[in-house]
C-alpha positions as CSV (number, residue, x, y, z in Angstrom):
1,X,130.9,87.8,96.6
2,X,133.0,85.9,99.2
3,X,132.2,82.5,101.4
4,X,129.8,80.7,99.4
5,X,131.9,77.3,99.5
6,X,132.2,78.1,103.4
7,X,128.5,78.4,103.5
8,X,128.2,75.2,101.7
9,X,130.0,73.5,104.3
10,X,128.0,74.6,107.1
11,X,126.3,72.0,109.3
12,X,123.2,73.0,110.8
13,X,122.6,71.0,114.0
14,X,118.6,69.8,114.1
15,X,118.1,67.4,116.0
16,X,116.0,64.7,113.8
17,X,115.5,62.1,116.3
18,X,116.3,61.1,119.7
19,X,115.6,59.1,122.6
20,X,111.8,59.1,124.1
21,X,112.7,58.4,127.5
22,X,112.0,54.5,127.2
23,X,115.3,53.7,125.0
24,X,113.3,53.6,121.8
25,X,114.0,56.2,118.9
26,X,111.4,58.4,117.7
27,X,110.0,58.2,114.4
28,X,110.7,61.2,112.7
29,X,107.7,63.2,111.5
30,X,107.0,64.2,107.6
31,X,108.2,68.0,108.5
32,X,111.4,66.6,110.2
33,X,112.2,64.5,107.3
34,X,111.5,67.4,104.8
35,X,114.0,69.6,106.6
36,X,116.5,66.5,106.7
37,X,116.3,66.2,103.0
38,X,116.9,69.8,102.6
39,X,120.0,70.4,104.9
40,X,121.5,67.1,103.0
41,X,120.9,68.6,99.5
42,X,122.0,72.2,99.9
43,X,122.9,75.4,102.5
44,X,120.6,77.6,103.7
45,X,121.5,81.3,103.8
46,X,119.6,84.6,103.8
47,X,120.3,87.2,101.2
48,X,120.7,91.2,102.2
49,X,116.8,91.6,102.4
50,X,117.0,89.2,105.3
51,X,114.9,86.8,102.9
52,X,115.7,83.0,103.3
53,X,116.9,81.0,100.5
54,X,118.4,77.3,99.7
55,X,121.2,76.7,97.5
56,X,120.6,73.2,96.5
57,X,121.6,70.8,93.6
58,X,119.1,69.4,91.4
59,X,120.2,67.0,88.3
60,X,123.8,68.2,88.8
61,X,123.2,72.0,88.9
62,X,122.9,74.1,91.5
63,X,119.9,76.3,92.1
64,X,119.4,79.4,94.5
65,X,115.4,79.0,95.5
66,X,113.7,81.5,97.5
67,X,112.3,79.6,100.5
68,X,108.8,81.2,100.8
69,X,108.4,80.7,97.0
70,X,106.3,78.4,94.7
71,X,109.3,76.8,93.4
72,X,111.2,76.0,96.4
73,X,108.0,74.4,97.8
74,X,107.6,72.4,94.5
75,X,111.3,71.5,94.4
76,X,110.5,69.9,98.0
77,X,107.7,68.2,97.4
78,X,109.2,66.5,94.4
79,X,112.5,65.7,96.5
80,X,110.4,64.1,99.2
81,X,108.4,62.1,96.9
82,X,111.4,61.1,95.0
83,X,113.0,60.2,98.1
84,X,110.4,57.9,100.1
85,X,107.6,57.5,97.6
86,X,105.2,59.3,99.5
87,X,103.4,62.8,99.4
88,X,104.3,65.0,101.7
89,X,101.3,67.1,103.0
90,X,100.7,70.8,102.7
91,X,100.9,71.2,106.8
92,X,104.2,69.2,106.9
93,X,105.4,71.5,104.0
94,X,104.3,74.9,105.5
95,X,105.8,73.3,109.0
96,X,109.3,72.8,107.4
97,X,109.3,76.1,105.5
98,X,109.2,78.0,108.7
99,X,111.6,76.3,110.8
100,X,113.9,76.1,107.7
101,X,113.3,80.1,106.8
102,X,114.2,80.5,110.1
103,X,117.3,78.8,110.5
104,X,118.4,80.6,106.9
105,X,117.6,84.0,108.6
106,X,119.2,83.5,112.3
107,X,121.8,80.6,111.4
108,X,122.7,81.1,108.0
109,X,125.2,83.2,106.4
110,X,124.3,86.6,104.8
111,X,125.1,86.5,101.0
112,X,124.1,89.0,98.3
113,X,122.1,88.1,95.4
114,X,122.7,89.3,91.8
115,X,120.2,90.0,89.0
116,X,121.4,88.5,85.6
117,X,124.5,90.8,86.0
118,X,127.5,90.0,88.7
119,X,130.9,91.7,89.5
120,X,133.4,89.7,91.5
121,X,137.1,90.4,92.3
122,X,137.5,91.7,88.4
123,X,135.5,88.9,86.6
124,X,132.1,89.3,85.4
125,X,129.3,86.5,85.6
126,X,126.4,86.6,83.6
127,X,123.4,84.3,84.8
128,X,121.9,82.5,81.4
129,X,118.9,82.1,83.4
130,X,118.3,78.6,81.7
131,X,116.9,75.1,82.9
132,X,120.3,74.1,83.7
133,X,121.2,77.5,85.8
134,X,124.4,78.1,83.8
135,X,126.6,80.8,84.1
136,X,128.7,82.7,82.0
137,X,132.3,83.6,83.7
138,X,133.8,86.6,81.4
139,X,137.4,87.5,82.2
140,X,140.5,89.6,80.4
141,X,141.2,86.1,79.3
142,X,138.4,85.1,78.1
143,X,134.9,83.4,78.7
144,X,133.5,80.3,79.5
145,X,130.2,78.5,81.0
146,X,129.7,77.0,84.0
147,X,127.5,75.5,86.6
148,X,128.7,76.9,90.1
149,X,130.4,80.1,90.0
150,X,131.8,82.1,93.4
151,X,128.3,84.4,92.8
152,X,124.6,83.6,93.6
153,X,121.6,85.0,91.4
154,X,118.2,85.7,91.8
155,X,116.0,84.6,89.8
156,X,112.0,85.9,88.6
157,X,109.6,84.2,86.5
158,X,109.6,86.6,83.6
159,X,113.1,86.0,82.9
160,X,114.1,83.9,79.4
161,X,117.2,82.0,78.7
162,X,120.1,83.5,76.5
163,X,121.4,81.6,73.7
164,X,124.5,79.3,73.6
165,X,127.1,81.6,72.6
166,X,129.2,81.0,69.2
167,X,132.2,82.7,68.1
168,X,132.9,83.8,64.6
169,X,131.2,87.1,64.7
170,X,131.7,91.1,65.8
171,X,129.2,93.0,67.4
172,X,128.8,94.9,64.3
173,X,126.5,92.0,63.5
174,X,123.8,94.0,65.2
175,X,123.7,96.8,62.7
176,X,122.4,94.0,60.3
177,X,119.0,94.2,61.9
178,X,119.0,97.7,63.2
179,X,118.2,101.2,61.5
180,X,120.5,103.2,63.0
181,X,121.4,107.0,61.3
182,X,124.8,107.8,62.2
183,X,128.1,105.7,62.6
184,X,128.9,107.3,65.3
185,X,125.6,106.3,67.1
186,X,126.6,102.4,65.7
187,X,129.4,102.7,67.9
188,X,127.9,104.2,70.8
189,X,125.5,101.5,70.5
190,X,127.8,98.5,70.5
191,X,130.0,100.5,73.5
192,X,126.2,100.4,75.4
193,X,125.9,96.7,74.8
194,X,129.3,95.7,76.3
195,X,128.4,98.4,79.4
196,X,125.2,96.7,80.0
197,X,127.2,93.6,81.4
198,X,129.3,96.0,84.3
199,X,126.6,95.8,86.9
200,X,128.7,98.0,89.5
201,X,128.8,100.8,87.2
202,X,126.5,103.7,86.3
203,X,125.6,103.4,82.5
204,X,123.5,105.8,80.6
205,X,119.9,104.9,79.3
206,X,119.9,104.4,75.7
207,X,117.3,106.3,74.3
208,X,115.6,105.0,70.6
209,X,114.0,108.1,69.0
210,X,112.8,108.4,65.4
211,X,109.5,108.4,63.2
212,X,106.9,106.2,62.6
213,X,108.4,102.9,60.9
214,X,111.8,103.8,62.1
215,X,111.8,100.0,64.3
216,X,112.4,101.7,67.1
217,X,110.2,98.8,69.0
218,X,112.6,96.3,67.4
219,X,115.5,98.0,68.0
220,X,115.0,97.6,71.9
221,X,113.9,93.9,71.9
222,X,117.0,93.0,69.9
223,X,119.3,94.7,73.2
224,X,117.2,92.8,75.2
225,X,117.1,89.7,73.8
226,X,121.4,89.7,74.3
227,X,121.5,91.1,77.0
228,X,118.5,90.3,79.5
229,X,116.0,88.0,77.5
230,X,112.3,88.0,79.3
231,X,108.9,87.4,78.5
232,X,107.7,91.0,79.0
233,X,110.1,92.4,76.2
234,X,109.0,95.7,77.3
235,X,107.5,97.4,80.6
236,X,105.4,100.1,81.3
237,X,106.4,103.0,83.7
238,X,104.1,102.3,86.3
239,X,101.6,104.7,88.0
240,X,103.7,105.0,91.2
241,X,107.1,105.1,92.4
242,X,106.6,101.9,94.1
243,X,105.5,100.3,91.0
244,X,108.6,101.4,89.0
245,X,110.6,100.5,91.6
246,X,109.6,96.8,91.6
247,X,110.1,97.2,87.9
248,X,113.7,98.0,88.3
249,X,114.3,95.7,90.9
250,X,113.1,92.9,88.5
251,X,114.8,93.6,85.1
252,X,118.5,93.2,84.7
253,X,118.1,95.5,81.6
254,X,114.7,97.3,82.3
255,X,113.0,98.4,78.5
256,X,110.5,100.9,78.2
257,X,109.2,101.5,74.9
258,X,107.0,104.1,73.3
259,X,107.1,107.0,75.8
260,X,105.4,109.6,75.1
261,X,106.4,111.6,78.1
262,X,108.2,110.6,81.2
263,X,106.6,112.3,84.7
264,X,108.7,114.1,87.1
265,X,108.4,111.4,89.6
266,X,109.3,108.5,87.6
267,X,112.3,110.8,85.8
268,X,113.6,111.2,89.7
269,X,113.5,107.4,90.0
270,X,115.2,106.8,86.8
271,X,117.8,108.9,87.3
272,X,118.3,106.8,90.5
273,X,118.1,103.6,88.3
274,X,121.2,104.7,86.3
275,X,123.4,105.7,88.6
276,X,122.3,103.4,92.0
277,X,119.8,103.8,94.1
278,X,117.1,102.4,96.7
279,X,113.6,102.1,97.3
280,X,111.7,101.6,100.4
281,X,108.3,100.3,101.1
282,X,105.9,98.7,103.7
283,X,105.5,94.8,103.3
284,X,102.2,93.8,102.3
285,X,100.4,93.0,105.6
286,X,102.7,94.6,108.0
287,X,102.6,98.0,109.7
288,X,106.3,98.4,110.6
289,X,108.4,95.8,108.4
290,X,110.0,97.5,105.4
291,X,111.3,96.2,102.2
292,X,114.1,97.5,100.7
293,X,114.8,97.5,97.0
294,X,118.2,98.5,95.5
295,X,119.1,98.7,92.0
296,X,121.8,100.2,89.3
297,X,120.4,99.6,85.8
298,X,121.1,99.9,82.0
299,X,117.8,101.4,80.6
300,X,116.7,100.7,77.1
301,X,113.9,103.7,76.1
302,X,112.0,104.5,73.0
303,X,110.1,106.9,71.8
304,X,109.0,109.3,68.8
305,X,110.4,112.0,70.2
306,X,112.9,112.0,73.3
307,X,110.2,111.6,76.0
308,X,112.0,114.0,78.7
309,X,113.7,117.5,78.7
310,X,114.5,117.2,82.3
311,X,117.9,118.1,82.8
312,X,119.0,115.4,85.1
313,X,117.7,112.3,83.3
314,X,118.7,114.1,79.8
315,X,122.2,113.6,81.4
316,X,121.7,110.1,81.7
317,X,120.9,109.2,78.2
318,X,122.6,108.1,75.2
319,X,120.5,109.6,72.4
320,X,120.2,107.4,69.1
321,X,118.2,108.5,66.1
322,X,116.9,105.7,63.9
323,X,115.7,106.6,60.3
324,X,112.5,105.5,59.0
325,X,112.8,102.2,56.9
326,X,112.1,102.4,53.4
327,X,109.4,100.0,51.4
328,X,111.7,98.3,49.2
329,X,114.1,97.3,52.4
330,X,111.0,96.6,54.7
331,X,110.3,92.6,55.3
332,X,107.5,90.8,57.1
333,X,108.3,90.5,61.1
334,X,108.2,86.6,60.8
335,X,110.8,86.6,58.2
336,X,112.8,89.7,59.9
337,X,112.8,87.3,63.7
338,X,113.8,84.1,61.6
339,X,116.7,85.8,60.3
340,X,117.7,87.7,63.6
341,X,117.3,84.6,65.4
342,X,119.7,82.6,63.3
343,X,122.6,85.0,63.9
344,X,121.6,85.8,67.5
345,X,124.0,82.8,68.9
346,X,126.6,84.8,66.9
347,X,125.7,87.9,68.3
348,X,125.7,87.1,71.8
349,X,129.4,85.2,71.4
350,X,130.5,88.3,69.9
351,X,129.4,90.3,73.2
352,X,131.2,88.2,75.5
353,X,134.2,88.5,73.3
354,X,133.8,92.4,73.1
355,X,133.5,92.1,76.9
356,X,136.7,90.1,77.5
357,X,138.6,92.2,75.6
358,X,137.1,95.5,77.1
359,X,138.0,93.9,80.6
360,X,141.6,93.6,79.1
361,X,141.6,97.1,77.9
362,X,140.1,98.7,80.7
363,X,143.2,99.2,83.2
364,X,145.1,100.9,80.7
365,X,142.5,103.4,79.5
366,X,143.1,107.2,81.1
367,X,140.5,109.5,80.1
368,X,142.4,113.4,78.9
369,X,138.9,115.0,79.3
370,X,136.0,114.0,81.7
371,X,132.4,113.6,80.3
372,X,129.3,113.1,82.1
373,X,128.7,109.9,83.0
374,X,132.7,109.3,83.3
375,X,132.7,105.6,84.2
376,X,130.9,104.5,81.0
377,X,132.9,106.5,79.0
378,X,136.2,104.5,80.3
379,X,134.1,101.5,79.6
380,X,133.1,102.5,76.0
381,X,136.8,103.8,75.2
382,X,138.3,100.3,76.3
383,X,136.1,98.5,74.1
384,X,137.0,100.9,71.5
385,X,140.7,100.1,72.0
386,X,140.1,96.5,71.8
387,X,138.1,96.7,68.9
388,X,140.5,98.8,66.7
389,X,138.4,102.5,66.7
390,X,140.7,103.8,68.9
391,X,139.7,105.6,72.2
392,X,139.8,109.5,71.1
393,X,137.6,108.6,68.4
394,X,135.1,107.4,71.3
395,X,135.6,109.7,73.6
396,X,135.0,112.7,70.7
397,X,131.9,110.6,69.9
398,X,130.5,110.7,73.4
399,X,131.2,114.6,73.7
400,X,129.1,115.1,70.6
401,X,126.0,113.3,72.3
402,X,126.4,115.2,75.4
403,X,126.4,118.2,73.4
404,X,122.9,117.2,71.6
405,X,121.5,116.5,75.3
406,X,122.5,120.3,76.1
407,X,120.7,121.0,73.0
408,X,117.7,119.5,73.7
409,X,117.4,121.0,77.1
410,X,117.8,124.4,75.2
411,X,115.2,123.8,72.6
412,X,112.7,122.3,74.6
413,X,112.6,124.4,77.9
414,X,111.5,128.3,77.5
415,X,113.4,129.4,80.6
416,X,116.7,128.2,79.1
417,X,115.8,129.5,75.5
418,X,115.0,132.9,77.3
419,X,118.3,133.0,79.5
420,X,120.5,132.2,76.5
421,X,118.9,134.7,74.3
422,X,119.6,137.6,76.9
423,X,122.8,136.9,77.5
424,X,123.4,137.0,73.9
425,X,123.0,140.7,74.4
426,X,125.0,140.7,77.7
427,X,128.2,139.7,78.5
428,X,127.6,140.0,81.7
429,X,124.5,141.0,84.1
430,X,124.2,141.5,87.9
431,X,120.4,141.9,89.7
432,X,117.9,140.0,91.5
433,X,116.3,137.1,90.5
434,X,113.0,139.3,90.3
435,X,114.5,141.8,88.0
436,X,116.0,139.1,85.9
437,X,112.4,137.4,85.2
438,X,111.3,141.1,84.6
439,X,113.7,141.4,81.5
440,X,112.9,137.9,80.2
441,X,109.3,138.6,80.4
442,X,109.6,141.2,78.3
443,X,110.7,138.6,75.0
444,X,108.5,135.8,76.6
445,X,105.8,134.2,74.0
446,X,102.0,135.1,75.1
447,X,100.6,132.9,76.4
448,X,103.4,131.8,78.7
449,X,104.1,128.0,78.4
450,X,103.0,125.9,81.7
451,X,105.5,125.8,84.3
452,X,107.0,129.8,83.4
453,X,107.8,131.4,86.9
454,X,105.9,134.0,88.3
455,X,107.9,135.0,91.1
456,X,112.0,135.6,91.5
457,X,112.0,132.8,94.0
458,X,110.6,130.4,91.2
459,X,113.0,131.5,88.8
460,X,116.2,130.8,91.0
461,X,114.8,127.6,91.9
462,X,114.7,126.6,88.1
463,X,118.0,128.0,87.3
464,X,119.1,125.8,90.3
465,X,118.0,123.0,87.6
466,X,119.5,124.0,84.4
467,X,122.5,125.8,86.1
468,X,124.6,122.6,84.4
469,X,123.1,122.8,81.0
470,X,123.4,126.8,81.1
471,X,127.0,126.2,82.1
472,X,127.6,123.9,79.1
473,X,126.5,126.4,76.3
474,X,129.1,128.8,78.5
475,X,126.9,130.8,80.8
476,X,127.7,130.9,84.1
477,X,125.7,131.6,86.8
478,X,126.5,132.8,90.4
479,X,124.8,133.4,93.3
480,X,126.1,136.0,96.3
481,X,125.0,139.5,97.8
482,X,125.4,142.7,97.2
483,X,124.7,145.6,99.4
484,X,123.0,143.0,101.6
485,X,120.7,141.7,98.7
486,X,120.6,138.4,97.1
487,X,121.7,138.5,93.5
488,X,122.6,136.7,90.7
489,X,125.7,137.3,88.5
490,X,125.3,135.9,85.1
491,X,128.6,135.9,82.6
492,X,128.7,134.8,78.9
493,X,131.9,133.3,78.3
494,X,131.0,132.9,74.0
């Protein structure tokens, strides 16, 4: 983000007092005094959504306050009282806020606001969300805590502060408190933690699954606590796209706990959240004004089983299996969190060290294989090089996770399974979608599963969804015309 320092020097020309025509100075009204105080203590701007903001200095820290928010109203009332020893009435505050909003919107610069994570000129910034509005700057050279970064952050009331980081640990410390089954998955979790801080990069949603007693919720809470701590540690999918869009917008790392299944509309929205997307909804009490929400998020999902088999969403998941904690290793919750909280500052410091090291290695990374979520793979491989794991090993682990995603689709989707079984008997086959449906119907389970296509065009649409997954297991599908008729050609490369 550029121009914050320039904006800070902007002077808003507001005539606060003047000659009333009789040579006497006019007394400032309360609302005028309020406006003058704000202009003297900060600068006004609007964000990418055209909402007015004030960046103000309070107790030697710079705060970004929405002009129509309760925090700004309280700050303004407090500032007025501390300056004048008088209380501003509600009408004066409301009038001042209206004028200030107009000044910010029409005269102020547009500055983009970030949620928890920001990238500026190759440097990462992490909002600690504490009362002093401190930010951590992370570069290839290391990290430091600062109060006036060249980026601004949007705050939400649910956000909690990150701990003061301590040095002296590695990211492997996190596994002291997790029950991850595979050593490879442990490295994927470490890589995901690092990648969560890269706001402009598509990162897969980490998905913890396993039996009852495998501490899936605890694992999610731990990762949330060192990336984006919140009063609402986990959140619901919601009942509508608008609800889910607002949740994704308000959390830097949204956490969806204990999901049994993900509806189709929510799966589509989560896909957009991973790779970057937006949502438009109508402003309250407005017929024409829209609110545009845009987000690209690192997500946390938990469930006993993997809660989706939608191929598009599965492509965007890191599947991490947890094992049930045995009775001899189980401890009470109070003791567990006491032990974890003692380690949390060191774990957070280790994460910052790992991010800085990853930034230093990232320009050197060249992938000889291009997996899905290739941007995440580059970050993961850069972390692996810095941590001494090796990028080749990390890339192998990522490719194995991709194979696991493919197998999940094949095992769960009856059409995918039917086509795979059909092609085990045919190296190549050409015919209409209706004929293919007729053939796979011969071995279909009875009764047929929900969603089983009834006509050829339904099968074609299903194949469009499964095309990439089938290609991963060596089945290519080509649509073309033969003798003027639309046909499919299936070929097995196995």
